[in-house]
N, C-alpha and C positions, 0 to 999 in steps of 0.2 A: 504494500500500500504506500502511496506517495503522501508526503506531508507538505505543509507550506514551506518547509526548509529546503525542499528539493528544487525550488525555483528562486531566482534572484528578483528582488523588488527594487524600487527606486532608492530606498534607503541603503540597501546592500551595496548598490553601485556607487552611491555617493561616498561610501566609506573606503572605496578602493582607490589605489594610486596606479595610474597607467604606467606600464613598463615600456610600451611602444605605441605611438600614434602615427598614423600615416598622414601625409599632406592631403588637402582637400581636392587636389586634382584627381582626375579619373585614371587610376592605375589598374592595369589588368593583372599585374603580378607584383608580389612583394616578397622579398627574401630577407629573413632576419637570422643572423648567426650571432650567438652570444652565450653568456653563462647566466643562468638563473639560479637563484638560491632555492633549495628544496622548499616546497610549499604547494599551495593550490593556486591555479591560474585560470582565468576566464578569457576565452578568445571570443570577441564580438565582431563578426563580419558586418559590414554596413555598405549601403549604396550611397551615391552622391546626392540623392533626393529623398526626402521623407516619404514614407509609405510606398516606396518603390521596391518591387520584388527583384531578386536576382539569384543566380546560381553561384555556388561557391565550392571550391575544392580546397580542402585543408589537408596539408601533409606535414606531419611532425616527425622529424628525424632526431634521434638521440645517439650519443656516443656511449652512454652507460645504460644499464638496465633500468627500467622504470615501470611503474604500475599506473595505468590510466583508467579512469572510470567514466 
């Protein structure tokens, strides 16, 4: 069974600090390589206009073993 904590709300997002933000120009591809501290991260794909739908491909590659949920 899912609970309210399974979803992010506006307050949750307001408490988070961005690790990476992309420019507002329309990019078809973004590559990020870096080191992230152990923890939980949220990836939020977005479009250039509000309420616009889009298709996204997300690929995450790691150099060390990890567990994703």
